[in-house]
Steps between C-alpha positions, in 0.01 A plus 500: 500500500823532305796637693842586366783693653557857376848542356753664730647737241345841432195447721709431809731793424210742456316382809804534723594837348153645554454369854814614681438771756629641834430291809255269332545321174348237284721228367433220261590138559415215267403281792434545869816495708524439869741767616627466854527876551146587391156461652187475287223719641242295691208632704582271791875569500579853620854631501716450810809694596703182446409528128705821473848360441659776292747763614385860552579742221635844566221749449470875546141443617573307822319196364458237773364213289463410134276243331608375160215331322419442139240362269618215281369329196584152621354309208368582156365296214266524205151353513447483126604855413403656834790584736452371855706615797534399864594792720653488849584766755827432682686643799881476481654417836863577414417843358254597775644637821425670828682682779203470741269223617180679605152384400393834347788497251436134416134580426618787282731271301224238468279758330771556237494126428118505502502781244719282278247216530210738439650609169589141409128423543406798286737373229348151526153654466586703190681202344191287569284760325740515203493119480119495511496752216740275305772766477802344328743793490739459794590870476157588635567282805836671548341846471229423753742344748738793459222749582409307815861468612550875459184552706631260768818710525291816539287336768808382691644855494166649604474246782843594635431873481157476666583271790836646604471514882119485479352189662143599409587520130695175532186324632291653220744365239511154660120483492472643148755263345348200683157596366632532144681167526178338618303653212749335259524165683390320183833610348735377773788279389418136442771242454457272202569129528715390211 
């Protein structure tokens, strides 16, 4: 297996340009960074209120908590001519905030982070399929990831609108997202020993 780093010029610029969006984003880093103010999604590490270290924003919507998460390309290289990517879903502690400490709101915020991981898994799955089909054009990877990120944003908005003060809907969403995550467990993040 031949591996070589993809150049950081136009490819990096295009990937970052395509993947910037509202509360979630995808960023590109040439190598994995340990960032003290971020938490990589892990099934056995749920969010805690102590993770929310940001300051509340003024909002006309009486928002009581905000989760800032994103999907990152944390590593990329070429295997021959096939682009390979490692994707991570991160929660940002210094941008996430709360004005309350109740368990219902924490569960709500966890689902936002879970949605980010769900779409990171969907991106990993489509990238795996593109790799298996020997797709060399990185623009196809960018297009597919962009579609899934847009869908993740739609799902996050739908989630907020459906569960607003509705504990039954909240439970339905928790169960549904957990089930989807489980169905894509083969695409969870795996650290690579270098």
